[in-house]
C-alpha positions as CSV (number, residue, x, y, z in Angstrom):
1,M,-19.7,8.3,7.6
2,K,-17.0,9.0,5.0
3,S,-18.0,11.3,2.2
4,F,-21.8,11.2,1.7
5,V,-21.5,13.0,-1.7
6,G,-18.6,10.8,-2.9
7,I,-20.3,7.6,-1.9
8,S,-23.6,8.8,-3.4
9,F,-21.8,9.5,-6.7
10,I,-20.4,5.9,-6.6
11,G,-24.0,4.7,-6.2
12,L,-25.3,6.8,-9.1
13,F,-22.5,5.7,-11.4
14,S,-22.8,2.0,-10.5
15,G,-26.6,2.1,-10.7
16,F,-26.4,3.5,-14.2
17,L,-23.9,0.9,-15.3
18,V,-25.7,-2.0,-13.8
19,G,-29.1,-0.9,-15.3
20,M,-27.5,-0.4,-18.7
21,T,-25.0,-3.2,-19.0
22,S,-25.7,-5.7,-16.1
23,V,-22.1,-5.5,-15.2
24,G,-22.1,-6.8,-11.6
25,S,-22.7,-4.0,-9.1
26,G,-20.2,-5.7,-6.8
27,S,-17.4,-5.4,-9.4
28,I,-18.1,-1.7,-9.9
29,I,-18.8,-0.7,-6.3
30,M,-16.0,-2.8,-4.8
31,M,-13.5,-1.3,-7.3
32,L,-14.6,2.3,-6.5
33,L,-14.7,1.8,-2.7
34,L,-11.3,0.1,-2.8
35,L,-10.0,3.0,-4.9
36,F,-11.4,5.9,-2.9
37,Y,-12.2,4.7,0.6
38,S,-10.6,2.3,3.1
39,F,-13.5,0.3,4.7
40,P,-12.7,-3.1,6.0
41,P,-13.2,-5.7,3.3
42,K,-16.0,-7.6,5.2
43,V,-17.9,-4.2,5.6
44,M,-17.6,-3.5,1.9
45,V,-18.8,-7.0,1.0
46,G,-21.8,-6.9,3.3
47,T,-22.7,-3.4,2.4
48,D,-22.4,-4.2,-1.3
49,I,-24.6,-7.3,-1.1
50,V,-27.4,-5.4,0.7
51,H,-27.1,-2.6,-1.8
52,A,-27.2,-5.0,-4.7
53,V,-30.4,-6.6,-3.4
54,A,-32.2,-3.2,-3.7
55,L,-30.5,-2.1,-6.9
56,T,-31.0,-5.4,-8.8
57,G,-34.5,-5.7,-7.4
58,V,-35.5,-2.4,-9.0
59,T,-33.7,-3.0,-12.3
60,S,-34.8,-6.6,-12.6
61,L,-38.4,-5.6,-12.1
62,L,-38.0,-3.1,-15.0
63,H,-36.3,-5.7,-17.2
64,W,-39.1,-8.3,-16.4
65,R,-41.7,-5.7,-17.4
66,L,-39.9,-5.2,-20.7
67,G,-39.8,-9.0,-21.4
68,N,-36.1,-9.4,-21.0
69,V,-36.0,-12.2,-18.5
70,E,-35.6,-16.0,-19.1
71,F,-36.9,-17.6,-15.9
72,R,-35.4,-21.0,-16.5
73,L,-32.0,-19.4,-16.8
74,V,-32.7,-17.5,-13.5
75,G,-33.7,-20.7,-11.8
76,S,-30.7,-22.6,-12.9
77,L,-28.4,-19.7,-11.8
78,L,-30.1,-19.6,-8.4
79,I,-29.6,-23.3,-7.8
80,G,-25.8,-22.7,-7.7
81,S,-25.6,-19.1,-6.6
82,I,-27.6,-19.3,-3.4
83,P,-25.5,-22.0,-1.7
84,G,-22.4,-20.3,-3.1
85,G,-23.5,-17.0,-1.6
86,L,-24.1,-18.6,1.8
87,L,-20.7,-20.2,1.8
88,G,-19.0,-17.0,0.6
89,S,-20.6,-14.9,3.2
90,Y,-19.7,-17.4,6.0
91,L,-16.1,-17.5,4.8
92,S,-15.8,-13.7,4.4
93,T,-15.9,-13.3,8.2
94,R,-13.3,-16.0,8.8
95,V,-10.7,-15.1,6.1
96,P,-8.0,-12.7,7.4
97,V,-8.5,-9.1,6.2
98,L,-5.3,-9.1,4.1
99,W,-6.2,-12.2,2.2
100,L,-9.8,-11.1,1.7
101,R,-8.5,-7.8,0.2
102,R,-6.1,-9.8,-2.0
103,I,-8.9,-12.1,-3.2
104,L,-11.2,-9.1,-4.0
105,C,-8.4,-7.4,-5.9
106,A,-7.5,-10.5,-7.9
107,V,-11.2,-11.1,-8.8
108,L,-11.6,-7.5,-9.9
109,L,-8.4,-7.6,-11.9
110,A,-9.3,-10.8,-13.6
111,T,-12.8,-9.5,-14.4
112,G,-11.4,-6.3,-15.9
113,A,-8.8,-8.2,-17.9
114,R,-11.4,-10.5,-19.3
115,M,-13.6,-7.6,-20.3
116,L,-10.8,-6.2,-22.4
117,W,-10.7,-9.4,-24.5
118,A,-14.4,-10.2,-24.6
């Protein structure tokens, strides 16, 4: 394992930001893992998705209890995001590592740039 303390800090920081702002855990964790560690992209994607299930499960339960959830919106998002997630996970194991890394960086860059002008 790389640095347990460093990776745990990334988890703490990203969990705080996700719970407070709903900024996608993937955006935050991917950026930090790319910046400080050199895991293969498909390992980062798979690890981040499994991590996101646990993190968003806990935070979504809390937001549901606080009355902050619109279930019709959730359903509409799931109709598109579940097939998209299946296709993306299938393709992540077939896209060459260099191109997957470039795609991840481009998405993170575009997300960051968009946040500056939002």
